[in-house]
N, C-alpha and C positions, 0 to 999 in steps of 0.2 A: 695463363692461357697457353695452349700448345702451339699456336701459330701466330705470327705477327699480324696476319691478315685479320684476326679477331680483334686485335688492338685497334686496327684501322677502323673496323666497324664501330667499336666503342667511341673512337674519336669523332667519327661522322655523326653518331647519335648525340654526342655532347655538343657538337657544332649546331645541329638542328635545334636542340633544346635552347641554345643561346641565340636563336633567331637567324641563323645563317641561311642564306639562299644560294651561296656559292662555296664549294669546298674543293680545294686543290690538293692533290696528293702527289708527292714526288718521291720515288724510290731510286736511290743512286747506289750502284755497286761499283766501288773503286777497288779493283783487284790489286793494282799497284801499291796502294797504301793500306790494303787489307781493311777497308771500311765499308759498312753498309749504313746509309743514312736514309731515314724516312722523315719526310717533312709534311705536315698537314696544316694548311692555312685556310682560315675561314673569314667570312665577312660578318660574323655574328656581333653580338653586343660588346664583346670584349670584357676585360676585368681590370681592376686597379692593379698596380705593380705588386703591392703586398700580397694580394690574393694569388696572383700569377706565381710569385716566388714560393708560396706554400701549396700550390695546386697538387703536387705529388704526395702530399701528406694525406693519408686515408681519413684523417679526422677533420680535414678541411673540405667543405662542400657547400655548394649553393642550394642543395636540395632542401626542401622543407619536409619531405616525407620520412627522412632518416638522417642521422648525424654523421654518416660515413659515406665516402665516395671512393670506391676501390679501383676504378678504371686506370687513372694515371698512376696510382701507387703500384699497381701490378705492372704497368709498362716500365716504371722506374726500376722495379725489381728485375725485369727481363733485361733491361739495358745494363744494369750493374753486373748482372750475372755474365754478360758477354763483353766485359771490359769496355763499356761505353759510357755515354753521357746523355742526359735529357735536359732540354732547354725549353722553357715555356715563356713566350713573349706575348704581351697583350696590352692593349690600350682601350679604355672604355670608348665605345662607339666606333672602334676601328677594327675589331676582330682579334683573332688569336692565332698564333703559330706555335705548333708543337714540333720540335726537332729531336728525333731519337737517333743516336749514333751508336753503332755496334762494331765490334771487331768481326769482320766478315768470316774469317776462318775459325772463330772461337767455337769449340766443341759444344759449349753450353748455349750458343745462340739458337733460339727457336727458328725453325724454317719460316720463310715468308708465307707459305701455305697457299690456299686457294683464293687468290685475289678476285678471280672471276665470281666466286660465290659471294664474297663481300660486296662487290660492286652491284651484282644482281639483287642482293637483298636490300641494299640501300636504295636502289632505283625503284624496287617494287614498293617499298614502304613510303618513300618520299619522291614520287614521280616529278614533283615540281622543283626538286633540288638540282642545281647545275653542279655537276660533279665531274672533275677531270682527274685522270690518273696518268702520270708520266713515269715511265720506267727507263732509266739509263743503265746499261750494262756494258760488259766488255766489248761487245760488237756493235753498239749503236743504241738506239732508243726506240720506244713505241709509246703511243698515247691512245687512251680510250676516253671519249667525252660523252657525258650524259647530260641532259635528257634526250639528246638527239636520237638515241636508239629506242626510245620508249614511245614514239609517236603513234604506233598502231595499237598500243595497249596490250600486246601479247607478251605475257611474262615468259612463256616457253621460248618465243623467238628472241626476246631480250637475253635470256640466259644463254642460249646457243650462240648468239652474236658476240656477247662479251667473252664467253669461253673461247670462241674462235680467235678473236682479237688478241686475247692474252696468250693463248697457245702459240699463235704465229709470231707474236712479239717476242716471247721467250726464246723461240727457236732462232729468230733473227739476231738477237743480241747475245745469245749464249749465256743466259741468266744462270748464276750460281746461287742466287738467294733462296 
């Protein structure tokens, strides 16, 4: 995937498929230590430890329609390409956390991309999902919470509002991701 925000969309979809009603995304840019960390936590059904350990293997999947699952395998590849690490922690009945750590300045690190499009798409497809996005950068942090923005049902308004919040937030914190 060309942008990390597309991995976020895949992780949100995985969370919803696992029965999650809440998904929290935290993006942290640590310029001092040259790290970019993306953490996605859900309240879905979770998985046993052995499945969590093998989750990034493309031939490990809970799908019944096909025997491969490429989402986490592609994220693991993006992480490895940018001198990083991927951690999957999960407990049955307690949800899952995916933490991807990248070298911030690595030339092979994919850009964060259009988070506003990812959040808009997730909110449009899953208006019942409680989704929070917190971004910490060099100059501070900003947060976008859904479904609070979806109450009037206008997808155009939702997209504009998310884009405005993300744009203002990036300007405020001086995002380099």
